[in-house]
PDB file of N, CA, C and O in Angstrom:
ATOM      1  N   MET A   1       5.776   8.879  15.312  1.00  0.00           N
ATOM      2  CA  MET A   1       4.668   7.990  15.062  1.00  0.00           C
ATOM      3  C   MET A   1       3.826   7.965  16.340  1.00  0.00           C
ATOM      4  O   MET A   1       4.325   7.635  17.415  1.00  0.00           O
ATOM      5  N   ALA A   2       2.580   8.306  16.215  1.00  0.00           N
ATOM      6  CA  ALA A   2       1.719   8.416  17.379  1.00  0.00           C
ATOM      7  C   ALA A   2       1.313   7.053  17.922  1.00  0.00           C
ATOM      8  O   ALA A   2       1.386   6.822  19.128  1.00  0.00           O
ATOM      9  N   SER A   3       0.892   6.160  17.057  1.00  0.00           N
ATOM     10  CA  SER A   3       0.461   4.857  17.543  1.00  0.00           C
ATOM     11  C   SER A   3       0.391   3.850  16.407  1.00  0.00           C
ATOM     12  O   SER A   3       0.428   4.199  15.227  1.00  0.00           O
ATOM     13  N   VAL A   4       0.289   2.600  16.803  1.00  0.00           N
ATOM     14  CA  VAL A   4       0.142   1.513  15.832  1.00  0.00           C
ATOM     15  C   VAL A   4      -1.197   1.660  15.115  1.00  0.00           C
ATOM     16  O   VAL A   4      -1.309   1.380  13.922  1.00  0.00           O
ATOM     17  N   LYS A   5      -2.196   2.098  15.852  1.00  0.00           N
ATOM     18  CA  LYS A   5      -3.526   2.285  15.274  1.00  0.00           C
ATOM     19  C   LYS A   5      -3.481   3.290  14.119  1.00  0.00           C
ATOM     20  O   LYS A   5      -4.083   3.062  13.071  1.00  0.00           O
ATOM     21  N   ASN A   6      -2.768   4.397  14.315  1.00  0.00           N
ATOM     22  CA  ASN A   6      -2.667   5.400  13.254  1.00  0.00           C
ATOM     23  C   ASN A   6      -1.856   4.892  12.072  1.00  0.00           C
ATOM     24  O   ASN A   6      -2.150   5.240  10.929  1.00  0.00           O
ATOM     25  N   LEU A   7      -0.833   4.070  12.331  1.00  0.00           N
ATOM     26  CA  LEU A   7      -0.052   3.486  11.244  1.00  0.00           C
ATOM     27  C   LEU A   7      -0.929   2.563  10.403  1.00  0.00           C
ATOM     28  O   LEU A   7      -0.861   2.585   9.174  1.00  0.00           O
ATOM     29  N   LYS A   8      -1.748   1.757  11.063  1.00  0.00           N
ATOM     30  CA  LYS A   8      -2.663   0.876  10.333  1.00  0.00           C
ATOM     31  C   LYS A   8      -3.662   1.690   9.514  1.00  0.00           C
ATOM     32  O   LYS A   8      -3.980   1.326   8.382  1.00  0.00           O
ATOM     33  N   LYS A   9      -4.162   2.795  10.086  1.00  0.00           N
ATOM     34  CA  LYS A   9      -5.084   3.657   9.347  1.00  0.00           C
ATOM     35  C   LYS A   9      -4.401   4.245   8.121  1.00  0.00           C
ATOM     36  O   LYS A   9      -4.995   4.308   7.044  1.00  0.00           O
ATOM     37  N   ASP A  10      -3.150   4.677   8.284  1.00  0.00           N
ATOM     38  CA  ASP A  10      -2.409   5.230   7.148  1.00  0.00           C
ATOM     39  C   ASP A  10      -2.258   4.197   6.038  1.00  0.00           C
ATOM     40  O   ASP A  10      -2.420   4.514   4.860  1.00  0.00           O
ATOM     41  N   ILE A  11      -1.948   2.964   6.416  1.00  0.00           N
ATOM     42  CA  ILE A  11      -1.806   1.892   5.424  1.00  0.00           C
ATOM     43  C   ILE A  11      -3.131   1.688   4.694  1.00  0.00           C
ATOM     44  O   ILE A  11      -3.159   1.580   3.468  1.00  0.00           O
ATOM     45  N   HIS A  12      -4.225   1.635   5.450  1.00  0.00           N
ATOM     46  CA  HIS A  12      -5.553   1.446   4.850  1.00  0.00           C
ATOM     47  C   HIS A  12      -5.893   2.584   3.894  1.00  0.00           C
ATOM     48  O   HIS A  12      -6.325   2.345   2.767  1.00  0.00           O
ATOM     49  N   TYR A  13      -5.697   3.822   4.347  1.00  0.00           N
ATOM     50  CA  TYR A  13      -6.082   4.968   3.531  1.00  0.00           C
ATOM     51  C   TYR A  13      -5.231   5.090   2.274  1.00  0.00           C
ATOM     52  O   TYR A  13      -5.762   5.283   1.181  1.00  0.00           O
ATOM     53  N   VAL A  14      -3.913   4.978   2.423  1.00  0.00           N
ATOM     54  CA  VAL A  14      -3.018   5.176   1.281  1.00  0.00           C
ATOM     55  C   VAL A  14      -3.243   4.101   0.226  1.00  0.00           C
ATOM     56  O   VAL A  14      -3.456   4.412  -0.946  1.00  0.00           O
ATOM     57  N   LEU A  15      -3.197   2.851   0.635  1.00  0.00           N
ATOM     58  CA  LEU A  15      -3.363   1.778  -0.348  1.00  0.00           C
ATOM     59  C   LEU A  15      -4.803   1.701  -0.851  1.00  0.00           C
ATOM     60  O   LEU A  15      -5.041   1.299  -1.991  1.00  0.00           O
ATOM     61  N   GLY A  16      -5.760   2.080  -0.015  1.00  0.00           N
ATOM     62  CA  GLY A  16      -7.152   2.137  -0.465  1.00  0.00           C
ATOM     63  C   GLY A  16      -7.347   3.174  -1.555  1.00  0.00           C
ATOM     64  O   GLY A  16      -8.063   2.934  -2.527  1.00  0.00           O
ATOM     65  N   ASP A  17      -6.709   4.332  -1.395  1.00  0.00           N
ATOM     66  CA  ASP A  17      -6.794   5.367  -2.429  1.00  0.00           C
ATOM     67  C   ASP A  17      -6.124   4.920  -3.721  1.00  0.00           C
ATOM     68  O   ASP A  17      -6.604   5.228  -4.812  1.00  0.00           O
ATOM     69  N   ILE A  18      -5.020   4.196  -3.602  1.00  0.00           N
ATOM     70  CA  ILE A  18      -4.330   3.695  -4.792  1.00  0.00           C
ATOM     71  C   ILE A  18      -5.207   2.682  -5.524  1.00  0.00           C
ATOM     72  O   ILE A  18      -5.309   2.717  -6.751  1.00  0.00           O
ATOM     73  N   ILE A  19      -5.837   1.784  -4.777  1.00  0.00           N
ATOM     74  CA  ILE A  19      -6.730   0.795  -5.387  1.00  0.00           C
ATOM     75  C   ILE A  19      -7.917   1.494  -6.049  1.00  0.00           C
ATOM     76  O   ILE A  19      -8.350   1.104  -7.134  1.00  0.00           O
ATOM     77  N   GLN A  20      -8.434   2.521  -5.395  1.00  0.00           N
ATOM     78  CA  GLN A  20      -9.537   3.284  -5.980  1.00  0.00           C
ATOM     79  C   GLN A  20      -9.099   3.958  -7.281  1.00  0.00           C
ATOM     80  O   GLN A  20      -9.869   4.001  -8.240  1.00  0.00           O
ATOM     81  N   ALA A  21      -7.890   4.477  -7.325  1.00  0.00           N
ATOM     82  CA  ALA A  21      -7.380   5.111  -8.548  1.00  0.00           C
ATOM     83  C   ALA A  21      -7.278   4.098  -9.684  1.00  0.00           C
ATOM     84  O   ALA A  21      -7.538   4.429 -10.841  1.00  0.00           O
ATOM     85  N   ILE A  22      -6.902   2.872  -9.356  1.00  0.00           N
ATOM     86  CA  ILE A  22      -6.828   1.824 -10.382  1.00  0.00           C
ATOM     87  C   ILE A  22      -8.221   1.525 -10.926  1.00  0.00           C
ATOM     88  O   ILE A  22      -8.403   1.390 -12.136  1.00  0.00           O
ATOM     89  N   TYR A  23      -9.201   1.421 -10.035  1.00  0.00           N
ATOM     90  CA  TYR A  23     -10.574   1.159 -10.478  1.00  0.00           C
ATOM     91  C   TYR A  23     -11.114   2.312 -11.327  1.00  0.00           C
ATOM     92  O   TYR A  23     -11.801   2.081 -12.322  1.00  0.00           O
ATOM     93  N   ILE A  24     -10.809   3.536 -10.943  1.00  0.00           N
ATOM     94  CA  ILE A  24     -11.255   4.689 -11.728  1.00  0.00           C
ATOM     95  C   ILE A  24     -10.627   4.650 -13.115  1.00  0.00           C
ATOM     96  O   ILE A  24     -11.286   4.948 -14.112  1.00  0.00           O
ATOM     97  N   HIS A  25      -9.356   4.283 -13.173  1.00  0.00           N
ATOM     98  CA  HIS A  25      -8.692   4.162 -14.475  1.00  0.00           C
ATOM     99  C   HIS A  25      -9.384   3.101 -15.333  1.00  0.00           C
ATOM    100  O   HIS A  25      -9.579   3.297 -16.532  1.00  0.00           O
ATOM    101  N   GLU A  26      -9.752   1.984 -14.718  1.00  0.00           N
ATOM    102  CA  GLU A  26     -10.445   0.928 -15.461  1.00  0.00           C
ATOM    103  C   GLU A  26     -11.790   1.414 -15.985  1.00  0.00           C
ATOM    104  O   GLU A  26     -12.174   1.090 -17.109  1.00  0.00           O
ATOM    105  N   MET A  27     -12.513   2.196 -15.170  1.00  0.00           N
ATOM    106  CA  MET A  27     -13.837   2.664 -15.579  1.00  0.00           C
ATOM    107  C   MET A  27     -13.768   3.713 -16.679  1.00  0.00           C
ATOM    108  O   MET A  27     -14.673   3.803 -17.509  1.00  0.00           O
ATOM    109  N   THR A  28     -12.712   4.501 -16.691  1.00  0.00           N
ATOM    110  CA  THR A  28     -12.644   5.592 -17.660  1.00  0.00           C
ATOM    111  C   THR A  28     -11.905   5.224 -18.942  1.00  0.00           C
ATOM    112  O   THR A  28     -11.863   6.016 -19.883  1.00  0.00           O
ATOM    113  N   THR A  29     -11.325   4.031 -18.983  1.00  0.00           N
ATOM    114  CA  THR A  29     -10.616   3.616 -20.195  1.00  0.00           C
ATOM    115  C   THR A  29     -11.241   2.340 -20.736  1.00  0.00           C
ATOM    116  O   THR A  29     -12.460   2.172 -20.689  1.00  0.00           O
ATOM    117  N   ASN A  30     -10.429   1.462 -21.238  1.00  0.00           N
ATOM    118  CA  ASN A  30     -10.901   0.254 -21.918  1.00  0.00           C
ATOM    119  C   ASN A  30     -11.439  -0.826 -20.992  1.00  0.00           C
ATOM    120  O   ASN A  30     -11.845  -1.885 -21.470  1.00  0.00           O
ATOM    121  N   GLY A  31     -11.455  -0.601 -19.725  1.00  0.00           N
ATOM    122  CA  GLY A  31     -11.929  -1.610 -18.788  1.00  0.00           C
ATOM    123  C   GLY A  31     -10.769  -2.362 -18.169  1.00  0.00           C
ATOM    124  O   GLY A  31      -9.642  -1.869 -18.121  1.00  0.00           O
ATOM    125  N   VAL A  32     -11.059  -3.556 -17.697  1.00  0.00           N
ATOM    126  CA  VAL A  32     -10.067  -4.364 -16.997  1.00  0.00           C
ATOM    127  C   VAL A  32      -9.042  -4.891 -17.999  1.00  0.00           C
ATOM    128  O   VAL A  32      -9.397  -5.451 -19.036  1.00  0.00           O
ATOM    129  N   THR A  33      -7.774  -4.702 -17.673  1.00  0.00           N
ATOM    130  CA  THR A  33      -6.695  -5.233 -18.501  1.00  0.00           C
ATOM    131  C   THR A  33      -5.757  -6.046 -17.617  1.00  0.00           C
ATOM    132  O   THR A  33      -5.874  -6.030 -16.392  1.00  0.00           O
ATOM    133  N   GLU A  34      -4.841  -6.747 -18.239  1.00  0.00           N
ATOM    134  CA  GLU A  34      -3.880  -7.530 -17.464  1.00  0.00           C
ATOM    135  C   GLU A  34      -2.995  -6.630 -16.617  1.00  0.00           C
ATOM    136  O   GLU A  34      -2.623  -6.995 -15.502  1.00  0.00           O
ATOM    137  N   SER A  35      -2.656  -5.455 -17.140  1.00  0.00           N
ATOM    138  CA  SER A  35      -1.783  -4.554 -16.383  1.00  0.00           C
ATOM    139  C   SER A  35      -2.486  -4.004 -15.142  1.00  0.00           C
ATOM    140  O   SER A  35      -1.861  -3.867 -14.091  1.00  0.00           O
ATOM    141  N   THR A  36      -3.784  -3.685 -15.252  1.00  0.00           N
ATOM    142  CA  THR A  36      -4.490  -3.189 -14.070  1.00  0.00           C
ATOM    143  C   THR A  36      -4.712  -4.311 -13.064  1.00  0.00           C
ATOM    144  O   THR A  36      -4.652  -4.082 -11.855  1.00  0.00           O
ATOM    145  N   ASN A  37      -4.967  -5.518 -13.552  1.00  0.00           N
ATOM    146  CA  ASN A  37      -5.097  -6.651 -12.633  1.00  0.00           C
ATOM    147  C   ASN A  37      -3.793  -6.907 -11.891  1.00  0.00           C
ATOM    148  O   ASN A  37      -3.804  -7.174 -10.689  1.00  0.00           O
ATOM    149  N   ALA A  38      -2.674  -6.828 -12.596  1.00  0.00           N
ATOM    150  CA  ALA A  38      -1.372  -7.030 -11.959  1.00  0.00           C
ATOM    151  C   ALA A  38      -1.099  -5.938 -10.934  1.00  0.00           C
ATOM    152  O   ALA A  38      -0.540  -6.205  -9.870  1.00  0.00           O
ATOM    153  N   LEU A  39      -1.492  -4.712 -11.252  1.00  0.00           N
ATOM    154  CA  LEU A  39      -1.301  -3.600 -10.332  1.00  0.00           C
ATOM    155  C   LEU A  39      -2.166  -3.763  -9.082  1.00  0.00           C
ATOM    156  O   LEU A  39      -1.711  -3.499  -7.969  1.00  0.00           O
ATOM    157  N   LEU A  40      -3.409  -4.198  -9.269  1.00  0.00           N
ATOM    158  CA  LEU A  40      -4.284  -4.460  -8.121  1.00  0.00           C
ATOM    159  C   LEU A  40      -3.711  -5.560  -7.242  1.00  0.00           C
ATOM    160  O   LEU A  40      -3.712  -5.451  -6.016  1.00  0.00           O
ATOM    161  N   GLU A  41      -3.224  -6.614  -7.871  1.00  0.00           N
ATOM    162  CA  GLU A  41      -2.636  -7.729  -7.128  1.00  0.00           C
ATOM    163  C   GLU A  41      -1.419  -7.258  -6.329  1.00  0.00           C
ATOM    164  O   GLU A  41      -1.235  -7.650  -5.177  1.00  0.00           O
ATOM    165  N   GLU A  42      -0.599  -6.424  -6.945  1.00  0.00           N
ATOM    166  CA  GLU A  42       0.583  -5.899  -6.264  1.00  0.00           C
ATOM    167  C   GLU A  42       0.190  -5.019  -5.079  1.00  0.00           C
ATOM    168  O   GLU A  42       0.810  -5.094  -4.018  1.00  0.00           O
ATOM    169  N   ALA A  43      -0.834  -4.188  -5.254  1.00  0.00           N
ATOM    170  CA  ALA A  43      -1.294  -3.315  -4.175  1.00  0.00           C
ATOM    171  C   ALA A  43      -1.844  -4.138  -3.011  1.00  0.00           C
ATOM    172  O   ALA A  43      -1.564  -3.840  -1.850  1.00  0.00           O
ATOM    173  N   LEU A  44      -2.615  -5.157  -3.318  1.00  0.00           N
ATOM    174  CA  LEU A  44      -3.188  -5.995  -2.259  1.00  0.00           C
ATOM    175  C   LEU A  44      -2.114  -6.803  -1.538  1.00  0.00           C
ATOM    176  O   LEU A  44      -2.178  -6.970  -0.320  1.00  0.00           O
ATOM    177  N   ASN A  45      -1.133  -7.305  -2.278  1.00  0.00           N
ATOM    178  CA  ASN A  45      -0.031  -8.030  -1.643  1.00  0.00           C
ATOM    179  C   ASN A  45       0.793  -7.105  -0.755  1.00  0.00           C
ATOM    180  O   ASN A  45       1.222  -7.501   0.329  1.00  0.00           O
ATOM    181  N   SER A  46       1.015  -5.879  -1.211  1.00  0.00           N
ATOM    182  CA  SER A  46       1.751  -4.903  -0.405  1.00  0.00           C
ATOM    183  C   SER A  46       0.989  -4.595   0.877  1.00  0.00           C
ATOM    184  O   SER A  46       1.581  -4.489   1.951  1.00  0.00           O
ATOM    185  N   PHE A  47      -0.325  -4.454   0.758  1.00  0.00           N
ATOM    186  CA  PHE A  47      -1.159  -4.202   1.931  1.00  0.00           C
ATOM    187  C   PHE A  47      -1.003  -5.332   2.948  1.00  0.00           C
ATOM    188  O   PHE A  47      -0.787  -5.086   4.135  1.00  0.00           O
ATOM    189  N   ASP A  48      -1.116  -6.567   2.473  1.00  0.00           N
ATOM    190  CA  ASP A  48      -0.994  -7.719   3.367  1.00  0.00           C
ATOM    191  C   ASP A  48       0.378  -7.770   4.036  1.00  0.00           C
ATOM    192  O   ASP A  48       0.475  -8.044   5.232  1.00  0.00           O
ATOM    193  N   GLU A  49       1.435  -7.509   3.272  1.00  0.00           N
ATOM    194  CA  GLU A  49       2.789  -7.539   3.827  1.00  0.00           C
ATOM    195  C   GLU A  49       2.970  -6.468   4.900  1.00  0.00           C
ATOM    196  O   GLU A  49       3.544  -6.733   5.957  1.00  0.00           O
ATOM    197  N   LEU A  50       2.481  -5.261   4.627  1.00  0.00           N
ATOM    198  CA  LEU A  50       2.644  -4.175   5.593  1.00  0.00           C
ATOM    199  C   LEU A  50       1.859  -4.441   6.877  1.00  0.00           C
ATOM    200  O   LEU A  50       2.361  -4.191   7.972  1.00  0.00           O
ATOM    201  N   ILE A  51       0.646  -4.940   6.750  1.00  0.00           N
ATOM    202  CA  ILE A  51      -0.147  -5.250   7.944  1.00  0.00           C
ATOM    203  C   ILE A  51       0.514  -6.373   8.741  1.00  0.00           C
ATOM    204  O   ILE A  51       0.525  -6.329   9.971  1.00  0.00           O
ATOM    205  N   ASP A  52       1.063  -7.377   8.058  1.00  0.00           N
ATOM    206  CA  ASP A  52       1.778  -8.450   8.752  1.00  0.00           C
ATOM    207  C   ASP A  52       2.986  -7.904   9.503  1.00  0.00           C
ATOM    208  O   ASP A  52       3.271  -8.341  10.618  1.00  0.00           O
ATOM    209  N   GLU A  53       3.699  -6.952   8.902  1.00  0.00           N
ATOM    210  CA  GLU A  53       4.853  -6.362   9.576  1.00  0.00           C
ATOM    211  C   GLU A  53       4.428  -5.556  10.798  1.00  0.00           C
ATOM    212  O   GLU A  53       5.110  -5.580  11.822  1.00  0.00           O
ATOM    213  N   VAL A  54       3.313  -4.846  10.702  1.00  0.00           N
ATOM    214  CA  VAL A  54       2.826  -4.075  11.844  1.00  0.00           C
ATOM    215  C   VAL A  54       2.421  -5.014  12.975  1.00  0.00           C
ATOM    216  O   VAL A  54       2.656  -4.709  14.144  1.00  0.00           O
ATOM    217  N   ASN A  55       1.817  -6.146  12.642  1.00  0.00           N
ATOM    218  CA  ASN A  55       1.332  -7.083  13.650  1.00  0.00           C
ATOM    219  C   ASN A  55       2.397  -8.052  14.145  1.00  0.00           C
ATOM    220  O   ASN A  55       2.087  -8.932  14.948  1.00  0.00           O
ATOM    221  N   ALA A  56       3.630  -7.921  13.697  1.00  0.00           N
ATOM    222  CA  ALA A  56       4.705  -8.836  14.100  1.00  0.00           C
ATOM    223  C   ALA A  56       4.944  -8.745  15.607  1.00  0.00           C
ATOM    224  O   ALA A  56       4.879  -7.668  16.201  1.00  0.00           O
ATOM    225  N   LYS A  57       5.219  -9.882  16.198  1.00  0.00           N
ATOM    226  CA  LYS A  57       5.478  -9.956  17.638  1.00  0.00           C
ATOM    227  C   LYS A  57       6.977 -10.110  17.882  1.00  0.00           C
ATOM    228  O   LYS A  57       7.746 -10.334  16.947  1.00  0.00           O
ATOM    229  N   ASN A  58       7.377  -9.990  19.122  1.00  0.00           N
ATOM    230  CA  ASN A  58       8.768 -10.174  19.561  1.00  0.00           C
ATOM    231  C   ASN A  58       9.737  -9.259  18.818  1.00  0.00           C
ATOM    232  O   ASN A  58      10.754  -9.712  18.291  1.00  0.00           O
ATOM    233  N   ILE A  59       9.419  -7.993  18.782  1.00  0.00           N
ATOM    234  CA  ILE A  59      10.284  -7.001  18.155  1.00  0.00           C
ATOM    235  C   ILE A  59      11.071  -6.315  19.261  1.00  0.00           C
ATOM    236  O   ILE A  59      10.502  -5.880  20.263  1.00  0.00           O
ATOM    237  N   GLU A  60      12.386  -6.221  19.072  1.00  0.00           N
ATOM    238  CA  GLU A  60      13.225  -5.628  20.107  1.00  0.00           C
ATOM    239  C   GLU A  60      13.045  -4.112  20.181  1.00  0.00           C
ATOM    240  O   GLU A  60      12.767  -3.572  21.252  1.00  0.00           O
ATOM    241  N   ASN A  61      13.199  -3.434  19.064  1.00  0.00           N
ATOM    242  CA  ASN A  61      13.093  -1.977  19.040  1.00  0.00           C
ATOM    243  C   ASN A  61      11.852  -1.593  18.239  1.00  0.00           C
ATOM    244  O   ASN A  61      11.902  -1.465  17.016  1.00  0.00           O
ATOM    245  N   LYS A  62      10.748  -1.413  18.944  1.00  0.00           N
ATOM    246  CA  LYS A  62       9.474  -1.161  18.268  1.00  0.00           C
ATOM    247  C   LYS A  62       9.467   0.158  17.506  1.00  0.00           C
ATOM    248  O   LYS A  62       8.929   0.242  16.402  1.00  0.00           O
ATOM    249  N   LYS A  63      10.064   1.182  18.096  1.00  0.00           N
ATOM    250  CA  LYS A  63      10.054   2.490  17.447  1.00  0.00           C
ATOM    251  C   LYS A  63      10.760   2.434  16.090  1.00  0.00           C
ATOM    252  O   LYS A  63      10.243   2.953  15.101  1.00  0.00           O
ATOM    253  N   ALA A  64      11.918   1.817  16.041  1.00  0.00           N
ATOM    254  CA  ALA A  64      12.660   1.697  14.782  1.00  0.00           C
ATOM    255  C   ALA A  64      11.911   0.810  13.789  1.00  0.00           C
ATOM    256  O   ALA A  64      11.898   1.084  12.590  1.00  0.00           O
ATOM    257  N   HIS A  65      11.290  -0.249  14.293  1.00  0.00           N
ATOM    258  CA  HIS A  65      10.537  -1.159  13.422  1.00  0.00           C
ATOM    259  C   HIS A  65       9.376  -0.433  12.748  1.00  0.00           C
ATOM    260  O   HIS A  65       9.183  -0.557  11.538  1.00  0.00           O
ATOM    261  N   PHE A  66       8.604   0.322  13.527  1.00  0.00           N
ATOM    262  CA  PHE A  66       7.445   1.008  12.969  1.00  0.00           C
ATOM    263  C   PHE A  66       7.858   2.144  12.035  1.00  0.00           C
ATOM    264  O   PHE A  66       7.161   2.424  11.060  1.00  0.00           O
ATOM    265  N   LYS A  67       8.981   2.799  12.322  1.00  0.00           N
ATOM    266  CA  LYS A  67       9.485   3.808  11.388  1.00  0.00           C
ATOM    267  C   LYS A  67       9.873   3.153  10.071  1.00  0.00           C
ATOM    268  O   LYS A  67       9.652   3.718   9.000  1.00  0.00           O
ATOM    269  N   GLY A  68      10.450   1.960  10.153  1.00  0.00           N
ATOM    270  CA  GLY A  68      10.799   1.223   8.943  1.00  0.00           C
ATOM    271  C   GLY A  68       9.575   0.827   8.142  1.00  0.00           C
ATOM    272  O   GLY A  68       9.589   0.888   6.913  1.00  0.00           O
ATOM    273  N   VAL A  69       8.517   0.422   8.827  1.00  0.00           N
ATOM    274  CA  VAL A  69       7.269   0.060   8.146  1.00  0.00           C
ATOM    275  C   VAL A  69       6.678   1.291   7.464  1.00  0.00           C
ATOM    276  O   VAL A  69       6.191   1.206   6.337  1.00  0.00           O
ATOM    277  N   TYR A  70       6.721   2.440   8.150  1.00  0.00           N
ATOM    278  CA  TYR A  70       6.188   3.669   7.563  1.00  0.00           C
ATOM    279  C   TYR A  70       6.993   4.083   6.332  1.00  0.00           C
ATOM    280  O   TYR A  70       6.430   4.529   5.332  1.00  0.00           O
ATOM    281  N   THR A  71       8.307   3.931   6.417  1.00  0.00           N
ATOM    282  CA  THR A  71       9.166   4.239   5.272  1.00  0.00           C
ATOM    283  C   THR A  71       8.867   3.303   4.109  1.00  0.00           C
ATOM    284  O   THR A  71       8.832   3.728   2.954  1.00  0.00           O
ATOM    285  N   LYS A  72       8.652   2.025   4.418  1.00  0.00           N
ATOM    286  CA  LYS A  72       8.321   1.055   3.370  1.00  0.00           C
ATOM    287  C   LYS A  72       6.978   1.403   2.731  1.00  0.00           C
ATOM    288  O   LYS A  72       6.815   1.262   1.519  1.00  0.00           O
ATOM    289  N   LEU A  73       6.020   1.854   3.533  1.00  0.00           N
ATOM    290  CA  LEU A  73       4.720   2.278   2.999  1.00  0.00           C
ATOM    291  C   LEU A  73       4.904   3.419   2.007  1.00  0.00           C
ATOM    292  O   LEU A  73       4.317   3.403   0.925  1.00  0.00           O
ATOM    293  N   GLU A  74       5.716   4.409   2.370  1.00  0.00           N
ATOM    294  CA  GLU A  74       5.953   5.539   1.474  1.00  0.00           C
ATOM    295  C   GLU A  74       6.597   5.083   0.170  1.00  0.00           C
ATOM    296  O   GLU A  74       6.232   5.557  -0.906  1.00  0.00           O
ATOM    297  N   THR A  75       7.553   4.165   0.265  1.00  0.00           N
ATOM    298  CA  THR A  75       8.249   3.668  -0.921  1.00  0.00           C
ATOM    299  C   THR A  75       7.301   2.897  -1.830  1.00  0.00           C
ATOM    300  O   THR A  75       7.252   3.134  -3.037  1.00  0.00           O
ATOM    301  N   VAL A  76       6.550   1.974  -1.243  1.00  0.00           N
ATOM    302  CA  VAL A  76       5.617   1.150  -2.022  1.00  0.00           C
ATOM    303  C   VAL A  76       4.549   2.023  -2.669  1.00  0.00           C
ATOM    304  O   VAL A  76       4.211   1.832  -3.837  1.00  0.00           O
ATOM    305  N   ALA A  77       4.018   2.979  -1.914  1.00  0.00           N
ATOM    306  CA  ALA A  77       2.982   3.857  -2.457  1.00  0.00           C
ATOM    307  C   ALA A  77       3.527   4.677  -3.623  1.00  0.00           C
ATOM    308  O   ALA A  77       2.846   4.845  -4.634  1.00  0.00           O
ATOM    309  N   GLY A  78       4.730   5.181  -3.490  1.00  0.00           N
ATOM    310  CA  GLY A  78       5.339   5.948  -4.573  1.00  0.00           C
ATOM    311  C   GLY A  78       5.519   5.123  -5.831  1.00  0.00           C
ATOM    312  O   GLY A  78       5.266   5.599  -6.938  1.00  0.00           O
ATOM    313  N   GLN A  79       5.958   3.884  -5.659  1.00  0.00           N
ATOM    314  CA  GLN A  79       6.147   3.001  -6.811  1.00  0.00           C
ATOM    315  C   GLN A  79       4.820   2.684  -7.490  1.00  0.00           C
ATOM    316  O   GLN A  79       4.732   2.677  -8.718  1.00  0.00           O
ATOM    317  N   LEU A  80       3.795   2.425  -6.696  1.00  0.00           N
ATOM    318  CA  LEU A  80       2.485   2.109  -7.269  1.00  0.00           C
ATOM    319  C   LEU A  80       1.896   3.310  -8.007  1.00  0.00           C
ATOM    320  O   LEU A  80       1.296   3.154  -9.070  1.00  0.00           O
ATOM    321  N   VAL A  81       2.066   4.502  -7.447  1.00  0.00           N
ATOM    322  CA  VAL A  81       1.548   5.705  -8.102  1.00  0.00           C
ATOM    323  C   VAL A  81       2.262   5.930  -9.431  1.00  0.00           C
ATOM    324  O   VAL A  81       1.630   6.308 -10.418  1.00  0.00           O
ATOM    325  N   GLU A  82       3.568   5.701  -9.464  1.00  0.00           N
ATOM    326  CA  GLU A  82       4.307   5.831 -10.724  1.00  0.00           C
ATOM    327  C   GLU A  82       3.787   4.849 -11.771  1.00  0.00           C
ATOM    328  O   GLU A  82       3.671   5.195 -12.947  1.00  0.00           O
ATOM    329  N   LYS A  83       3.477   3.631 -11.345  1.00  0.00           N
ATOM    330  CA  LYS A  83       2.959   2.631 -12.281  1.00  0.00           C
ATOM    331  C   LYS A  83       1.567   3.003 -12.774  1.00  0.00           C
ATOM    332  O   LYS A  83       1.237   2.776 -13.938  1.00  0.00           O
ATOM    333  N   ILE A  84       0.749   3.576 -11.891  1.00  0.00           N
ATOM    334  CA  ILE A  84      -0.592   4.012 -12.303  1.00  0.00           C
ATOM    335  C   ILE A  84      -0.475   5.143 -13.318  1.00  0.00           C
ATOM    336  O   ILE A  84      -1.193   5.164 -14.318  1.00  0.00           O
ATOM    337  N   ASN A  85       0.422   6.074 -13.063  1.00  0.00           N
ATOM    338  CA  ASN A  85       0.601   7.195 -13.990  1.00  0.00           C
ATOM    339  C   ASN A  85       1.118   6.736 -15.345  1.00  0.00           C
ATOM    340  O   ASN A  85       0.883   7.397 -16.356  1.00  0.00           O
ATOM    341  N   ALA A  86       1.820   5.608 -15.370  1.00  0.00           N
ATOM    342  CA  ALA A  86       2.357   5.092 -16.630  1.00  0.00           C
ATOM    343  C   ALA A  86       1.299   4.365 -17.462  1.00  0.00           C
ATOM    344  O   ALA A  86       1.524   4.087 -18.640  1.00  0.00           O
ATOM    345  N   LEU A  87       0.151   4.057 -16.861  1.00  0.00           N
ATOM    346  CA  LEU A  87      -0.890   3.325 -17.605  1.00  0.00           C
ATOM    347  C   LEU A  87      -1.438   4.128 -18.743  1.00  0.00           C
ATOM    348  O   LEU A  87      -2.318   3.657 -19.464  1.00  0.00           O
TER     349      LEU A  87
END
């Protein structure tokens, strides 16, 4: 992991692309549904949680903490993409 700045950028880009995919799905199908709203809410909550974890203070082992955050980002993104594909 190069830096905290790059980790934050990765979080922004990955979850931003997922949110964009949800909006594209809404535009190309029946419009806004409860399932897409729930998916958007989940993506935004995940974004907030990940940014809060990156900004956490008083961490003993920063390298391990940030690797854990990156792993969590990969897991959350994978789950969200699977849910989008299921729509």
